[in-house]
C-alpha positions in Angstrom: 0.0 0.0 0.0 1.4 3.4 -0.9 1.9 5.4 2.3 2.4 8.9 1.0 -1.1 10.1 1.9 -0.5 9.4 5.6 3.3 10.1 5.7 3.6 13.7 6.7 6.1 16.4 7.0 6.0 19.8 8.8 8.7 22.4 8.2 10.2 25.4 9.7 9.5 28.6 7.7 12.4 31.1 7.7 11.8 34.7 8.8 11.5 37.0 5.8 14.0 39.8 5.7 13.0 43.5 5.7 11.7 44.8 2.4 14.1 47.8 2.3 17.1 45.4 2.4 16.2 43.7 -0.9 16.3 44.6 -4.5 12.8 45.1 -6.1 11.6 41.9 -7.7 11.8 41.5 -11.4 8.6 41.9 -13.4 6.6 38.7 -13.4 6.1 36.6 -16.6 3.0 37.4 -18.7 0.0 36.2 -16.7 -1.9 33.2 -17.8 -5.6 33.6 -18.6 -7.7 33.1 -15.5 -10.3 30.4 -15.5 -14.0 31.4 -16.0 -15.4 32.7 -12.8 -18.0 30.7 -10.9 -21.5 32.2 -11.3 -23.0 33.2 -7.9 -25.9 35.0 -6.5 -24.0 37.6 -4.4 -25.7 38.7 -1.2 -22.8 40.9 -0.1 -20.4 43.0 -2.1 -17.0 41.1 -2.1 -13.6 42.5 -2.5 -12.2 42.5 -6.1 -11.6 38.9 -7.2 -13.6 37.4 -4.4 -16.9 35.5 -4.8 -19.3 35.3 -1.9 -22.9 34.3 -1.0 -24.3 35.3 2.4 -27.3 33.6 4.0 -29.1 33.5 7.4 -29.9 30.2 9.2 -30.4 28.8 12.7 -29.7 25.5 14.6 -32.9 24.4 16.3 -32.5 22.0 19.3 -33.1 22.7 22.9 -32.4 26.3 22.1 -32.3 28.3 18.9 -28.8 29.3 17.6 -29.0 31.9 14.8 -26.0 32.2 12.5 -24.8 33.8 9.3 -23.2 31.5 6.6 -20.8 32.7 4.0 -19.9 30.5 1.1 -17.4 31.6 -1.5 -13.8 31.9 -2.8 -11.1 34.2 -1.7 -8.2 34.8 -4.2 -4.6 34.3 -3.3 -2.2 36.7 -5.0 1.6 36.9 -5.5 3.8 39.8 -4.5 2.9 41.6 -7.8 -0.8 41.3 -7.1 -1.4 38.6 -9.7 -4.0 36.0 -8.7 -2.5 32.5 -8.3 -5.4 30.6 -6.9 -8.9 30.7 -5.4 -9.6 29.0 -2.0 -13.1 27.9 -1.4 -14.5 28.2 2.1 -17.7 28.1 4.1 -17.8 30.2 7.3 -20.4 30.3 10.1 -20.7 33.1 12.6 -23.2 33.2 15.5 -25.5 36.2 15.3 -25.9 38.8 18.0 -22.7 38.1 19.9 -21.5 41.7 20.5 -17.8 42.5 20.4 -15.8 40.3 18.0 -12.9 40.5 20.5 -15.0 38.2 22.7 -15.9 35.6 20.1 -13.3 33.0 19.1 -13.0 31.8 15.5 -11.6 28.5 14.3 -10.1 27.7 10.9 -10.7 24.0 10.1 -9.3 21.6 7.5 -8.7 17.9 7.0 -5.5 16.3 5.7 -4.5 13.9 3.0 -2.7 15.6 1.4 -5.5 16.0 -1.1 -8.5 15.9 1.2 -11.1 18.6 1.4 -12.6 19.8 4.7 -15.9 18.0 4.1 -15.4 15.3 6.7 -15.0 17.7 9.6 -17.5 20.2 8.0 -20.5 18.0 7.4 -19.5 14.9 9.3 -18.6 16.4 12.6 -18.6 20.0 13.8 -20.5 22.2 11.3 -24.1 23.4 12.0 -25.4 20.7 9.7 -24.3 17.1 10.1 -24.8 13.8 8.1 -25.5 11.2 10.7 -23.3 8.2 10.8 -22.1 5.5 13.2 -18.5 4.2 13.0 -18.5 4.0 9.2 -21.0 1.1 9.2 -23.3 0.8 6.2 -26.8 1.8 7.3 -29.7 -0.7 7.4 -32.4 -0.2 4.8 -34.7 2.7 5.8 -32.0 4.2 8.0 -29.8 5.9 5.5 -27.6 8.8 6.7 -29.5 12.1 6.6 -28.6 15.7 6.9 -30.0 17.5 10.1 -29.2 20.3 12.4 -26.1 19.4 14.4 -26.8 20.0 18.1 -23.2 19.1 18.8 -21.8 21.8 16.4 -18.8 23.7 17.7 -20.6 26.9 16.6 -22.0 26.9 20.1 -18.6 28.1 21.4 -16.7 29.4 18.4 -17.3 30.7 14.9 -16.1 28.3 12.2 -14.3 28.6 8.9 -14.0 25.4 6.8 -11.4 25.9 4.0 -10.4 23.5 1.2 -6.7 23.6 0.2 -5.8 24.2 -3.4 -6.8 21.3 -5.6 -9.5 20.0 -3.3 -13.2 20.9 -2.9 -13.8 23.9 -5.2 -10.3 25.4 -4.6 -8.3 25.7 -7.7 -5.0 27.2 -9.0 -5.4 30.1 -11.4 -3.7 28.0 -14.1 -2.2 24.6 -14.7 1.3 26.2 -14.5 0.5 27.4 -11.0 -0.8 24.1 -9.7 2.6 22.6 -8.8 3.6 25.4 -6.5 0.7 24.6 -4.1 1.2 20.8 -4.0 4.1 20.9 -1.5 4.4 21.0 2.2 5.9 24.5 2.4 3.7 26.2 -0.2 0.6 24.5 1.2 1.4 26.0 4.6 2.0 29.5 3.1 -1.2 29.4 1.1 -3.3 28.5 4.1 -1.5 31.1 6.2 -2.2 33.8 3.5 -5.9 32.7 3.3 -6.3 33.1 7.1 -4.7 36.5 7.0 -6.9 37.6 4.2 -10.0 36.2 5.9 -9.5 38.0 9.2 -8.7 41.2 7.4 -11.7 41.0 5.0 -14.2 40.1 7.7 -12.7 42.2 10.5 -11.7 39.4 12.9 -8.2 40.5 13.9 -9.5 41.2 17.5 -10.9 37.7 17.9 -9.2 34.8 19.7 -8.1 32.4 17.0 -8.0 28.6 16.9 -6.8 26.2 14.2 -8.2 22.7 13.8 -6.4 20.1 11.7 -6.9 16.4 11.2 -4.1 13.8 10.3 -1.9 15.5 7.7 -3.8 18.6 8.6 -2.0 18.6 12.0 1.3 19.2 10.1 -0.3 22.0 8.2 -1.7 23.4 11.4 1.6 23.5 13.2 3.3 25.1 10.2 0.6 27.6 9.7 0.8 28.8 13.3 4.5 29.4 12.8 4.1 31.1 9.4 1.2 33.3 10.5 3.5 34.8 13.2 6.6 35.1 11.1 5.0 36.3 7.9 2.0 38.3 9.2 2.6 39.0 12.9 -0.6 37.0 13.9 -0.8 34.9 17.1 -2.9 31.8 17.5 -4.4 31.0 20.8 -5.2 27.3 20.4 -4.5 24.3 18.3 -6.8 21.2 18.1 -4.9 18.3 16.6 -7.2 15.5 15.5 -5.4 12.1 15.1 -2.0 13.8 14.9 0.8 12.5 12.6 3.5 14.9 13.6 6.5 12.5 13.9 7.3 10.8 10.6 9.6 8.1 12.0 6.9 7.1 14.5 4.5 6.0 11.7 6.9 4.9 8.9 8.0 1.3 8.8 11.3 0.8 7.2 14.7 -0.9 7.6 16.6 0.2 10.6 13.6 2.1 12.1 12.2 0.1 15.1 10.2 2.9 16.5 6.8 2.1 14.7 7.3 -1.6 15.5 7.2 -0.7 19.2 4.7 2.1 19.1 2.0 0.2 17.1 1.8 -2.7 19.4 -0.9 -1.2 21.8 -3.0 -0.4 18.7 -2.6 -4.0 17.6 -3.7 -5.0 21.1 -6.8 -2.9 20.9 -7.8 -4.4 17.5 -7.1 -8.0 18.7 -9.1 -7.3 21.9 -12.1 -6.1 19.9 -12.1 -9.2 17.6 -11.6 -11.7 20.5 -8.1 -12.7 19.4 -6.3 -12.2 22.8 -5.8 -14.9 25.4 -8.4 -15.2 28.1 -6.7 -13.1 30.8 -6.5 -10.2 28.4 -10.1 -10.2 27.3 -11.8 -8.5 30.2 -11.0 -4.7 30.4 -9.7 -2.9 27.3 -8.2 -0.2 29.5 -6.3 -2.7 31.7 -5.2 -4.7 28.7 -3.8 -1.6 27.0 -1.9 -0.7 30.2 -0.3 -4.1 30.2 0.5 -3.9 26.5 2.1 -0.4 26.9 4.1 -1.6 30.0 5.3 -4.7 28.1 6.5 -2.6 25.2 8.3 -0.2 27.4 9.9 -2.7 29.7 10.6 -5.7 27.5 9.9 -5.2 23.8 11.7 -1.9 23.2 14.9 -2.9 25.1 14.9 -6.1 23.0 14.6 -4.2 19.8 17.5 -2.0 20.8 19.7 -5.1 21.1 19.0 -6.0 17.5 20.8 -9.2 16.4 22.6 -9.5 19.7 19.5 -11.0 21.3 20.1 -14.5 22.7 17.9 -17.4 21.6 16.1 -17.5 24.9 15.5 -13.7 24.8 14.2 -13.9 21.3 11.8 -16.7 22.2 10.5 -14.8 25.2 9.9 -11.6 23.1 8.2 -13.6 20.3 5.9 -15.2 22.9 5.0 -11.7 24.4 4.5 -10.1 20.9 2.1 -13.0 19.9 0.3 -12.6 23.2 -0.4 -8.9 22.8 -1.1 -8.9 19.0 -3.3 -12.0 18.7 -1.0 -13.3 15.9 0.5 -16.8 15.7 4.0 -17.0 17.4 5.4 -18.6 14.2 4.4 -15.6 12.2 5.9 -13.2 14.7 9.2 -15.1 14.6 9.2 -15.1 10.7 8.8 -11.3 10.9 12.0 -11.0 12.9 9.9 -9.7 15.9 8.7 -6.7 13.9 5.1 -6.8 12.7 4.5 -4.2 10.0 1.1 -2.4 9.9 -0.1 -3.9 6.6 1.0 -7.4 7.7 -1.1 -7.1 10.9 -4.1 -5.8 8.9 -4.0 -8.9 6.7 -3.2 -11.5 9.3 -5.4 -10.9 12.3 -8.6 -12.0 10.6 -7.1 -14.2 7.9 -9.2 -17.1 9.2 -12.3 -15.1 8.1 -10.6 -13.8 4.9 -10.9 -10.2 6.1 -8.5 -7.3 5.9 -8.6 -4.7 8.7 -9.5 -1.1 8.1 -6.6 1.3 8.4 -8.8 3.9 10.0 -10.9 1.8 12.4 -9.7 -1.7 13.2 -13.1 -2.6 14.5 -14.1 -2.8 10.8 -12.8 -5.1 8.1 -13.3 -5.8 4.4 -12.9 -8.5 1.8 -11.0 -8.1 -0.5 -8.3 -5.7 0.7 -9.4 -2.1 0.0 -8.0 -0.8 -3.3 -7.7 2.8 -2.2 -8.1 5.3 0.6 -11.8 6.0 -0.1 -12.4 2.3 -0.4 -11.5 1.7 3.3 -14.5 0.3 5.2 -14.4 3.2 7.6 -14.4 5.8 4.8 -16.5 4.3 2.0 -19.9 4.6 3.6 -19.3 8.3 4.4 -18.5 9.4 0.8 -21.8 9.4 -1.0 -23.9 10.8 1.9 -21.4 13.6 2.6 -21.0 14.8 -1.0 -24.7 14.6 -2.0 -25.9 16.3 1.2 -23.3 19.0 1.0 -23.8 19.9 -2.6 -27.6 20.0 -2.3 -27.4 22.2 0.8 -24.8 24.4 -0.8 -27.0 25.2 -3.7 -30.4 25.3 -2.1 -29.6 26.8 1.3 -26.3 28.6 1.0 -27.0 29.9 -2.5 -23.7 28.9 -3.9 -24.2 27.5 -7.4 -21.4 26.2 -9.6 -20.8 23.5 -12.2 -17.3 23.0 -11.0 -16.8 19.5 -9.6 -16.3 19.2 -5.9 -13.2 17.1 -5.1 -13.7 15.3 -1.8 -10.3 13.7 -2.1 -7.9 14.4 -4.9 -5.7 11.5 -5.9 -3.9 13.9 -8.3 -2.8 16.2 -5.5 -1.7 13.3 -3.4 0.4 11.7 -6.1 2.0 15.0 -7.1 2.8 16.1 -3.6 6.3 17.4 -3.1 7.5 16.4 0.4 10.5 18.7 0.2 12.9 16.2 1.7 13.5 12.4 1.9 10.7 11.0 4.0 12.8 8.6 5.9 13.7 9.8 9.4 12.4 13.4 9.1 10.3 15.0 11.8 9.9 18.7 10.9 6.2 18.5 12.0 7.5 17.8 15.5 10.0 20.6 15.1 7.3 23.1 14.0 5.1 22.3 17.0 8.2 22.5 19.3 9.1 25.9 17.9 5.7 27.5 18.3 5.3 26.1 21.8 8.7 27.6 22.8 7.9 30.9 21.2 4.3 31.6 22.1 3.6 31.5 25.9 -0.1 31.7 25.4 -0.6 28.9 22.8 -2.4 25.8 24.1 -2.8 22.5 22.3 -5.4 19.7 22.5 -4.5 16.5 20.7 -7.1 13.7 20.4 -6.6 10.1 19.2 -8.5 6.9 18.7 -7.5 3.6 20.2 -8.6 1.7 17.0 -6.6 3.9 14.6 -3.8 2.3 12.6 -3.1 5.3 10.4 -1.8 7.4 13.4 -2.0 5.3 16.5 -2.6 6.9 19.8 0.8 5.9 21.1 2.5 7.8 18.3 0.7 11.0 19.6 1.8 10.2 23.1 5.4 9.7 21.9 5.4 13.0 20.0 4.1 15.0 22.9 6.5 13.4 25.4 9.5 14.2 23.2 9.0 17.9 22.6 12.0 19.8 23.6 10.1 22.5 25.5 10.1 24.0 28.9 8.5 21.7 31.4 6.1 24.5 32.4 4.8 24.6 28.8 4.2 20.9 28.8 1.1 21.4 30.9 -0.4 23.5 28.0 -0.5 20.3 25.8 -3.3 17.8 26.6 -3.8 14.4 24.9 -7.2 12.7 25.1 -7.9 9.2 23.7 -11.2 7.7 22.8 -12.4 4.1 22.0 -12.8 5.0 18.3 -10.9 5.0 15.0 -9.1 7.8 13.1 -12.2 9.9 12.8 -13.8 10.3 16.3 -16.9 12.0 14.9 -18.1 8.8 13.1 -19.2 7.6 16.5 -22.0 9.8 17.8 -21.3 8.9 21.4 -17.6 9.7 21.0 -18.6 12.9 19.2 -20.5 14.1 22.2 -17.5 13.6 24.5 -15.1 15.0 22.0 -17.2 18.1 21.7 -17.4 18.5 25.4 -13.6 18.2 25.7 -13.0 20.7 23.0 -15.5 23.2 24.5 -13.7 23.0 27.8 -10.3 23.4 26.1 -11.6 26.6 24.3 -13.0 27.9 27.6 -9.7 27.4 29.5 -7.7 28.8 26.7 -9.8 32.0 26.6 -9.6 32.3 30.4 -5.9 32.0 30.5 -5.4 34.4 27.6 -7.6 37.1 29.2 
């Protein structure tokens, strides 16, 4: 399986020098013709080059929450003022809140690279939500439906869902410009510039600001926080990192890198526990079993891996027995794998007797045959049709944004063309970016959330990343990690979504109190 879509890089963006110390830039090449503009019914006069529709709505549950929705595109421009791309966004602002300085705003995106923001937007935290339950296909007559989301984060912050260039409706101005956005560094800079333009256009500079990213989006989020300050002088108050993938060595299996072999074992244990593949004494409490698995990895497995080929035969046999015990795999298979069980091997072997292949995103689910692509994963596939059809219908009929441009939920083209900027083996600039912003900004707080049944970015890799930040111990308390009995996308479980929303609301409240 190609791993590019989940192997992620963050990077440090250098400070730009003062303008007066540089020669004026040369004139740009002749501009390419811009693509045809998207026809829209404009409810508010946009800035030149922007496209916007503004509508009024409300969430009706125990109380009524009125809000204003904006759907449109904001242009990105180079230093000569030439448009290079349009970024599509949908924003929601609670009405009648008084001073904007008291109302936080969150900028939200998914990962990929190549994913639009639709999973977080219509599957999780927006004012409308498509109901789902752990990615399982609905029974006849119970198909997912769009409804007011009583768990929307709009209750405690305004929200801006933005699609990176090449996803959703966001497009480069020309084919020649596309390549510049399909890289770690330029993706960060484009999102940073979008946020700057948005808070300027809609007068949100006084507002407390949060950034929410999922998976690869956590790399983008950490880099954007750094670039916003260095390029635009903008501070961010809080980061919400959903299923973070900040440390590349922690999630990349390869020769000479034993870290994922160790860190993935507790996630293997959770999957084996769910499917009844563990020995009897480990089948009672998942929490207790995971503690035993983590302790075994730390005290026995990791020291054994460090010894490499110097392990004695008796040590090797003892480790093989323990690894089989905590993964539910046959001991003979563990021994053949040289005591190192790769993710894809585990996915294919745990339920081999049933001819099933485990989901990458939620190991409680499995499929036959092996999924052919990311969107074919059993945790993802049931969400695609309901999300896209519900969103596009709502966008046209309720948000008054009408276009023939295709909406790219996930762009394989962006993913394949992505420029990682450095050899992927052994690099952790995502970790470095978060470390840098934590050391620089005394008010920044971070909430990371992870699922116990996630094999894309296991919860132990998030623990490892947070525990290995080179930051002042006093700042460590400003980073919190919460785990849930779910997969990569916590919002696919309604019960988990409720707890997740409660935890994020408390995080926002504490962040605002400490920043006051």
